[in-house]
C-alpha positions as CSV (number, residue, x, y, z in Angstrom):
1,M,0.3,0.0,0.1
2,K,2.6,2.6,0.9
3,L,4.3,1.9,-2.6
4,L,1.2,2.6,-4.1
5,K,1.3,5.6,-2.7
6,R,4.2,6.6,-3.2
7,I,3.7,5.9,-7.0
8,F,0.8,7.8,-7.1
9,L,2.4,10.6,-5.6
10,G,5.1,10.9,-7.9
11,L,2.8,10.8,-10.6
12,L,1.0,13.9,-9.4
13,L,4.6,15.7,-8.9
14,L,5.0,14.5,-12.0
15,L,2.0,16.0,-13.8
16,G,2.2,18.4,-11.8
17,A,5.5,19.4,-13.1
18,L,4.9,19.0,-16.7
19,A,1.9,21.6,-16.4
20,V,4.1,23.9,-14.7
21,F,6.8,23.8,-17.7
22,L,4.2,23.7,-20.1
23,L,2.7,27.0,-18.7
24,G,6.0,28.7,-17.8
25,S,6.8,27.6,-22.0
26,V,4.0,29.0,-23.5
27,A,5.0,32.1,-21.1
28,V,7.9,32.6,-22.9
29,D,6.9,31.7,-25.6
30,I,4.7,34.9,-25.8
31,A,7.6,36.9,-23.8
32,L,10.1,35.8,-27.0
33,G,7.5,36.4,-29.3
34,G,8.2,40.3,-29.8
35,N,6.6,41.7,-32.6
36,R,7.2,38.9,-34.6
37,L,3.3,38.6,-35.7
38,E,4.3,42.5,-36.9
39,A,6.8,41.6,-39.0
40,L,4.3,39.3,-41.0
41,A,1.7,41.2,-41.3
42,D,1.5,44.0,-44.2
43,A,-2.2,45.2,-43.3
44,I,-4.4,46.7,-40.5
45,I,-8.1,46.7,-41.6
46,P,-9.5,48.7,-39.6
47,G,-12.6,46.7,-37.1
48,A,-16.1,47.0,-37.6
49,N,-18.7,47.6,-35.0
50,G,-16.6,48.4,-32.3
51,Q,-14.1,45.3,-33.0
52,P,-10.5,45.9,-32.8
53,D,-8.3,46.4,-35.9
54,V,-7.2,43.2,-37.8
55,L,-3.7,42.3,-38.7
56,A,-3.4,40.4,-42.1
57,Y,-1.4,39.9,-44.9
58,V,-2.9,40.8,-48.4
59,A,-1.4,39.5,-51.9
60,K,-2.8,41.3,-54.7
61,P,-2.5,39.9,-58.6
62,D,-0.9,41.6,-61.7
63,G,-3.8,43.2,-63.9
64,E,-6.4,45.5,-63.5
65,G,-9.4,44.1,-61.0
66,P,-12.2,44.1,-60.0
67,F,-10.9,39.9,-58.9
68,P,-12.5,37.5,-56.7
69,A,-11.1,37.5,-53.6
70,V,-10.2,35.1,-51.2
71,I,-9.8,35.0,-47.3
72,M,-7.3,32.7,-46.3
73,I,-7.5,31.3,-43.2
74,H,-3.9,29.9,-40.4
75,E,-3.4,26.2,-39.2
76,F,-2.8,26.7,-34.9
77,W,0.0,28.3,-35.0
78,G,-1.4,31.7,-36.4
79,L,-0.3,33.4,-39.5
80,N,3.3,32.4,-40.7
81,E,5.4,32.4,-43.3
82,S,3.6,29.3,-44.9
83,I,0.1,31.2,-45.0
84,I,1.8,33.5,-46.6
85,G,3.5,32.1,-48.9
86,K,0.6,30.1,-50.0
87,A,-1.7,33.2,-50.3
88,E,1.1,34.8,-53.0
89,G,0.9,31.6,-54.8
90,L,-3.0,31.7,-54.8
91,A,-2.8,35.4,-55.5
92,R,-0.6,34.3,-58.8
93,E,-3.7,32.7,-60.0
94,G,-6.0,36.1,-60.1
95,Y,-7.1,36.2,-56.7
96,Y,-7.2,39.2,-54.6
97,V,-6.1,37.0,-51.2
98,I,-6.4,38.6,-47.8
99,A,-5.2,36.2,-45.0
100,P,-5.7,37.6,-41.3
101,D,-4.7,37.2,-37.8
102,T,-7.4,35.5,-36.1
103,F,-5.4,35.4,-33.0
104,R,-5.7,38.8,-32.1
105,G,-1.5,39.6,-31.8
106,S,-0.6,36.1,-31.6
107,T,1.6,33.4,-33.5
108,T,3.8,30.6,-32.8
109,A,6.4,27.9,-33.7
110,W,5.6,26.0,-30.3
111,I,2.6,23.1,-30.2
112,P,1.5,24.4,-26.3
113,R,1.1,27.8,-27.3
114,A,-0.8,26.6,-30.5
115,I,-3.3,24.7,-28.1
116,Y,-3.5,27.7,-25.9
117,Q,-4.5,29.9,-28.9
118,V,-7.0,27.8,-30.4
119,I,-8.9,27.7,-26.9
120,S,-8.5,31.0,-25.3
121,S,-10.4,32.4,-29.1
122,K,-14.2,31.9,-29.1
123,Q,-15.7,31.4,-32.1
124,E,-17.7,34.8,-31.4
125,T,-14.8,36.9,-31.5
126,V,-13.1,35.2,-34.5
127,N,-15.9,35.7,-35.9
128,A,-16.6,39.3,-35.3
129,D,-12.7,40.0,-36.8
130,L,-13.5,38.5,-40.1
131,D,-16.9,40.2,-40.3
132,S,-14.4,43.8,-40.2
133,V,-11.8,41.6,-42.9
134,Y,-15.1,40.7,-45.4
135,A,-16.2,44.4,-45.2
136,W,-12.9,45.5,-46.0
137,L,-13.0,43.7,-49.0
138,E,-16.3,44.6,-49.8
139,S,-14.9,48.0,-49.4
140,Q,-12.2,47.5,-51.9
141,P,-12.5,48.9,-55.4
142,D,-9.8,45.7,-57.1
143,V,-12.2,43.0,-55.3
144,D,-15.6,41.8,-56.4
145,K,-17.9,41.5,-54.0
146,E,-19.9,39.1,-55.3
147,R,-17.2,37.1,-55.5
148,I,-15.6,36.0,-52.0
149,A,-14.8,32.9,-50.9
150,I,-13.0,31.4,-47.9
151,A,-10.3,28.9,-47.2
152,G,-8.0,27.8,-44.6
153,F,-5.4,24.9,-42.8
154,C,-6.5,23.2,-40.1
155,Y,-7.7,25.0,-37.8
156,G,-8.3,27.1,-40.5
157,G,-10.7,24.6,-42.1
158,R,-12.5,24.1,-39.1
159,T,-12.6,28.3,-39.1
160,S,-13.8,28.6,-42.3
161,L,-16.5,26.0,-41.8
162,L,-17.9,28.1,-39.6
163,Y,-17.2,30.8,-40.8
164,S,-19.4,30.2,-43.7
165,L,-22.3,29.3,-41.9
166,H,-22.3,32.6,-40.1
167,N,-21.4,34.8,-42.9
168,N,-24.7,33.6,-45.7
169,R,-22.5,36.1,-48.3
170,L,-19.6,33.9,-49.3
171,A,-19.6,32.7,-52.6
172,A,-17.7,29.2,-51.9
173,T,-15.7,27.3,-48.5
174,V,-12.6,25.5,-48.6
175,V,-12.0,23.3,-46.5
176,F,-8.3,21.5,-45.5
177,Y,-8.3,18.8,-43.5
178,G,-10.6,20.8,-40.6
179,A,-13.0,19.1,-38.2
180,P,-16.5,19.2,-40.1
181,E,-19.5,19.7,-38.6
182,T,-22.1,16.2,-40.3
183,D,-25.4,17.2,-38.8
184,P,-27.6,17.8,-42.3
185,E,-30.1,21.4,-40.7
186,V,-26.5,23.0,-39.6
187,L,-25.3,22.2,-43.1
188,K,-27.7,22.6,-45.3
189,N,-27.3,26.8,-44.4
190,L,-24.0,27.1,-45.7
191,P,-24.5,29.7,-48.9
192,G,-22.6,28.1,-51.2
193,P,-20.9,24.8,-52.9
194,L,-17.8,23.2,-50.2
195,L,-14.7,22.0,-51.4
196,G,-13.3,19.4,-48.6
197,I,-9.6,18.3,-48.5
198,F,-8.5,15.3,-46.1
199,G,-5.2,13.1,-45.5
200,G,-6.6,9.8,-45.5
201,A,-4.2,8.8,-42.8
202,D,-5.3,11.1,-40.6
203,R,-5.8,10.1,-37.0
204,S,-7.4,13.6,-36.0
205,I,-10.5,13.1,-38.3
206,P,-11.2,9.6,-39.7
207,L,-12.6,8.4,-42.7
208,E,-15.3,7.6,-41.0
209,E,-16.0,10.8,-40.3
210,V,-15.4,12.2,-43.4
211,Q,-17.8,10.3,-45.2
212,A,-20.4,11.5,-42.6
213,F,-19.7,14.9,-43.7
214,E,-20.1,14.0,-47.1
215,N,-23.2,12.3,-46.4
216,G,-24.2,15.1,-44.5
217,L,-24.0,17.5,-47.5
218,T,-25.8,15.3,-49.6
219,E,-29.0,15.1,-47.3
220,A,-28.9,18.9,-47.2
221,G,-28.5,20.0,-50.9
222,V,-25.2,21.7,-50.3
223,R,-23.0,21.3,-53.4
224,H,-19.7,19.8,-52.5
225,E,-16.5,18.0,-53.7
226,I,-14.8,15.6,-50.6
227,T,-11.3,13.9,-51.4
228,A,-9.9,12.4,-48.9
229,Y,-5.8,11.2,-50.3
230,E,-5.0,7.9,-49.8
231,G,-2.4,7.4,-47.8
232,Q,-1.8,11.2,-46.7
233,P,-1.5,12.2,-43.3
234,H,-2.6,16.0,-41.8
235,A,-1.4,18.8,-42.7
236,F,0.3,17.3,-46.0
237,V,-0.4,20.5,-48.1
238,T,2.9,21.8,-46.1
239,D,4.4,25.2,-48.0
240,I,4.0,27.1,-51.7
241,D,7.8,25.2,-52.4
242,A,5.9,21.5,-51.4
243,I,2.9,22.5,-53.8
244,R,4.8,23.3,-56.7
245,A,7.2,20.6,-56.9
246,G,4.2,18.4,-57.9
247,G,3.1,15.3,-56.4
248,V,0.0,15.4,-53.9
249,Q,0.4,18.4,-53.0
250,G,0.0,20.0,-56.0
251,E,-2.7,17.4,-57.0
252,A,-4.7,19.3,-53.9
253,W,-3.6,22.9,-54.4
254,A,-4.7,21.9,-58.0
255,Q,-8.3,20.3,-57.2
256,M,-8.4,23.8,-54.8
257,L,-7.8,26.4,-58.5
258,N,-10.4,24.2,-60.1
259,F,-12.9,24.5,-57.5
260,L,-12.6,28.5,-57.2
261,N,-12.2,28.9,-61.1
262,K,-15.6,27.3,-61.6
263,N,-17.2,28.9,-58.3
264,L,-15.3,32.4,-58.6
265,K,-14.4,33.3,-61.5
266,N,-17.4,31.6,-63.8
267,E,-21.1,32.8,-63.0
268,S,-22.7,30.8,-60.6
269,S,-26.0,30.8,-58.7
270,R,-26.3,31.0,-55.3
271,P,-29.4,29.9,-52.4
272,N,-30.9,32.7,-51.0
273,I,-29.8,31.7,-47.4
274,Q,-30.6,33.3,-44.4
275,P,-27.7,33.7,-42.0
276,I,-28.1,31.4,-38.8
277,S,-26.3,32.0,-35.6
278,Y,-24.7,28.2,-34.9
279,S,-22.3,28.2,-32.0
280,A,-20.4,24.8,-32.3
281,E,-19.2,22.6,-29.1
282,F,-15.1,22.7,-28.3
283,S,-13.8,19.7,-29.7
284,W,-11.3,18.5,-26.7
285,R,-10.9,15.2,-28.6
286,Y,-9.8,16.3,-32.1
287,Y,-7.2,19.1,-30.9
288,A,-5.9,16.2,-27.7
289,I,-5.3,13.9,-31.3
290,L,-3.8,17.2,-33.4
291,V,-1.2,17.8,-30.2
292,Y,0.1,14.0,-30.8
293,E,-0.4,14.5,-34.8
294,H,1.6,17.3,-34.9
295,A,4.2,16.6,-31.4
296,F,4.8,12.8,-32.0
297,G,2.8,11.9,-35.6
298,S,2.8,12.1,-38.8
299,A,1.3,15.4,-39.4
300,K,4.2,17.1,-41.7
301,H,4.3,20.7,-39.9
302,H,6.5,20.1,-36.9
């Protein structure tokens, strides 16, 4: 009995020390972060409806507009060089791209802080900041306000889906391996077509969940394309250099371009969807597995 008590006490001390280390590491990363985000962003988007301003990176195509536009949402790391490279790559295809910071001044390469960024950011706050971004896009003379889509990766994929349920004026939605909704009664409120790209070997979003997502979209009558790339892990579309090198990353990127060209560059009718008030529950299971995938698993962003 004494041995069991000692083992139990040792485990408690170990867990306590780990918690202190993780909390301390987050604080240290915040302190060392400095102006990390300010060095990446090139635009300050005025806050709408009394909200604070939003830092963002804007990538504009060559030529004269108005251009179709894409709001590109970062992963749980925050706005970083990877997303900026993707934004520039998409702008070269003729899209006006804005990649906003949705964590209100926070970005990192440290997994504990990445998780802290997600759990400390309320969906309502993120939606409010994206409303500011959307309103700013509508005011830009180079942007066709009838052709604004949203696309995101990982956390950003989930955020793109939830914002599309919030903003009924979006023309299309792209979800790269973001945790989906599967309820047809919720999904029927999407204002435009949806593209979902997933990894067939992604343990944070199993194939059964991807299939349930597709079934829900079908039942809801939402036009969609859902693809699970066989053998690919979570976050398999890494950066613009890897995309340009071809392979499965280039294939997934080309699928997004084809989808956007069809739904943003060509005229298409959109249903008259009424906006809804939808607040999704935080998925602890999804983010716990996501941490494992990034820290110890096969996710390509480490």
